[in-house]
Each structure stands twice: as C-alpha cells, then as structure tokens.
N, C-alpha and C positions, 0 to 999 in steps of 0.2 A: 503493500499500499504506500502511495506517495505521501510525504511529509509536507507540512506547511513551509518548512525551510527550503525544501526542494522546489516546491512551486514558486516560491520567491526567487529562488536562483534562476530557474528557467525563464521566468518573467523578465529577469534582468538582462537576458540576452537580446532583448529588443534594442538595447543601447549599445552603441559602437564600443565605448570603453571596456564593457564587460565581454563583449565578443573578442575583442583584441586581447585582453588579459587572460581569457579562458581558452582562446582559439576554439571556439564553439559558435554555432549559429542555429537558429530556430527557423523552420519553414512550416507553413500552413498550406492546407488544401491537398486533396487526394493526389492530384496530378503532380504537384512538386514533390510530395513525400515518396510517390512511386518512382519518380526519376532519381531522387536521391538514393533510395534503397537499392536501385538497379545499377548504381554507379560505383566508383571505387572509394567513395567517401564512407568513413565509418560512422555508423548510426549508434547513438547512446541509448536513446529511448523513443518510443512511439507513444504519444499521448492522444487519446480519444474520449469523446463523450459516450455515455451509455446509448444514446440514440444512434450514434454513428456505429458503434460496435454491434448493435442488433441488425443493422442494415447491411454490414459488410462483414460477415462472419468468414467468408473465404479469404478476404484480404488479410485479416488479422491471423488466420491459421497459417497463410504464407510467411507472415512476420514472425511468428512462433518458431516455424521451422528453421528460420535464420538465427535463431537463439538470441533474438533482440528483445529487450525488456519492453513490455506493454503495461501502461497504466490507464485505466478507464476512470475518468473524472466525471463529477457532477458538472452540469452546464455552467453553473455560476463559478466553479473553479476553473473550468476551461477558459472562460472569458478573461481570467487573470493573465493567462499567458498569450491571449490572442489580440491581433492588431487590426483585425477586420471587424466592420459593424455586423456582418451576418456570417459568422464563421461556420465552416463546413463540419467542424467537430473532429477534425484530425490535424495533428501536428507532430513534428519529429525534430530531435536535436541531432545535429552532426558535427563531428570534429573536422578540423581543417588545418592546413599548413600554409604559411605565407610562402608563395613562390618567388624565386629570384630570377630575373630575366637575364640571359647572357646573349648579347647581340651576335656573337660569333658562332653560337650553337643552333640558333633557329634554322629550321628547313622550310619555313613557310614563305611562299612568294608574296603573299599579302598579309600585312598586319594591320591592326586598327589601333590608333592611339586617341584616348579620349581626353580632351583638353578642358578641364574645369567644367565638367558637366555637373550641374547643381541639382537637377530633378531626378529623383530616384526612379520615377515611373519612366522617364526618358532613357535612363541609363540601362535599366532592365529590359526595355524594348530593343534598344540597340544591341544588347547581348543576344537577344533572341533572334534579331535579324541577322546578325554575324553568324549564328549557328545555322540559320536557314541557307545562307550563301556559302557555307563551308569554310568560314573564317575560323581557324583553331586557336589563335592567339590574340588576346586583347590586352593592351597595356592602358593602365589608368592612371591619370596624373595624380599628384599629391593632393591637389585642391578639388578633385572631383568627389562627389557623394560615395559613400562606401557601397560597393556592389552587394554586400551582405545585408544591407538595409532591407527590412521586411517588405517595403513596397517595391524595391528593385527586384527582389526574389519573385514576388508575385508576377511582376510585369515580364519577367524573363521566362515564365511558364516551364521551369525546369532546365532551361538551357545553361544556367550556371554550372550545372553538373557535367555537361559535355565538353567544356572548352578550358583552356589553360588561360586563367586570368591573373595578371600581374599587377599589384597594387603599388601606389606611390611612386610611379615611374618618373623620374626627373626628365624634363625636355632635352637635357644635354645628352641623354642616352640615344636620342635620335641622331646626333652627329656621328655617334659610334656605328650606327646602322648605315649611315651614309658611307663610311669606310668600307662597309661590306656590300657596296654597290646597290643599296637601296635608295630610291628616290622618295622624298618627303612631300606628299601631296596634301595640301590644306584646302578644306572647303571653307568658302566664305560668300558673302553677297556679291562681291566683284572679283571675277575670276574668268578664266577661260571656260567656254561652254562645254559641259560635260558630253553632249551628244556629238561634239566635232573632236573631243579630245582623245589623243592616242596614249592609252595608259602604258608606262613602262613595264618591264618584266617583273622587277621586284620593287614593291612600293609599301610605304606606310601612309594609310588614309588617315587623316586627322580630322575628327569632328569635335567642335567646340561648342562652348556655351552660346545659345542662339541670341541671348541679350547683349553679351558683350563681344562676341566673335572670338577670333583666335587670340590667345595671349601674344604679348610683344615678343617674348623669346621664341615662341613657335614661328611667328612670322619671319623672323630673322634666319631661322633654320630651314624653313620650307623651300623646296626647290621649285614648286609651282603652286599656283592657287587656281581652284576650280569652282564653277558655280552651276546651279541648275537655273536655266533661263526662265524669267518670269513673263507670263502672257497675260495675266490677270491683274487684279487690283489688290491682292493680299499683301500685307507689309512684309511678312516673312514666312519661311516654313519652319514647322516643328523639327527640331535636330533629329528626332528619331525617324520621322518620315523622310527627311532629306537623306539620312544614312542608307536607307532602303533603296532609294532611287539611285544614288551614287554606286551602292555595291552591285545593283543589278547591271550597271554599264561596265564596271570594272571586272566582274567575274567573266564577261564575254571574252575578255582578252586573256585572263589568267587561269581559267579552268576549262 
C-alpha cells in the first residue's frame, strides 16, 4: 500500500528541481505510459485509480508480468499526483539519465536544435514531429523549457521515449558541429524561401522562440536563414507548426 510520504514524493516530480535531483519523472495517460513501458526506460511504479484498474485488467496484468510495482489509488489521492484537469487515472514514474552530446560521434544527417523554446506544449509537439519525420537526436538549449515538463510530455504523445534528447546544449557546440561538416540552418521570419532552398547533406535545423526569434549567438553561428513564405495576413506561425513544414521539406533531401 502506498504511503502519504510516497504520494507527496511522486507529486513533487511535477517540479523540475525534484526531477533533476531524483533523476525521475512522472507521465500521465495510457498512451504515454504504454510507450514508456515498451521503451528502454526503467519504470519504478505504475499508479492507477480503482476505476481505471477495473476497466483495464489486461493492461495491469501485463505490467505485473514485468514485475513492476502497481498501486491503486482513490481518485482524490490520484489527483494529488495529476497535472491534468480530467485525468485518465493512469500514471507511471520512470528513471532517466542525462545524456551528453558528442559532436564527433553523431551519425545523424539531420539534427534539431531548440533555441530558447519557452512553451512546453510547443516543445513536446516539436519532439513528436521530429519523431514522425525520423529525426533521432534533438539538442535543447539551456534556456528552453524542460522536455520532461508534464505538459511537454503530454504533447509529445510518447515520442520522448523514442528519441535521444540532449539538454542544456550551449550554442557554442554548434560551432563544433560545423567542424564536422554540418551546416547550421536557422528558421526566422526573414530568410530564404524553403520551397526553393536546397538543403545540404548534413544540417542542424534551429527552431527558436516565436516571440523573440533566434538568439543573437545563434544568428552569428548560422550558415543560412530560411523562412516559410507568407501568403495571407497572419502575423506569424506557431513554432511547432513551422517545424513540421520545414522538416517535411528537409526530409525530401535527407531521407
């Protein structure tokens, strides 16, 4: 039976400082939990409500076969660990290790660098989009939102478990990638039309905060700036949507 202290502990994982100190994170929703259980991540515990457990007996039987601890909670207790307004009644805690990126060891032709992305929903959606287009490695800048933020995890729909994601990557590392024949391609409102642009063989695509645009240091490092041409009256594109459009053009060349 789960203790009050354990409930408090797992609830604390919604905060970045506790995730980082414990090297654990919590995910909600059946899709995300299933993706995590089928990945290389180590699951510490699965938490459900009585209502969920009654409706998903086969799922919980599979979890038991994996010898993973299961605790069934009252709805009012589950709400203490939940970050959603209408929780599905299923969550799990996973352990993780912070990965270090080595520019001379990557074998990916296309890398994505996220430059100061502040909205967790956008970040999670970009991760999901990268997963769709076969991008295996994502570099996240120091001032971007944490990709293990509960909102980012939900938006990723389990894609965080499929990719190699490197945190707190300094822009200076992009210079090291240039030494390994990568071209740094930055997206912005003013740049070369992506529909006419010829993508190089090895590239780092930089997606930036849509309100402030690329950081100054990234601008100085970038080899090229590209843009999605505007035909209507919208002021700007959401960065997650823009990433999908750009990646769809990029993969024509690189995959």
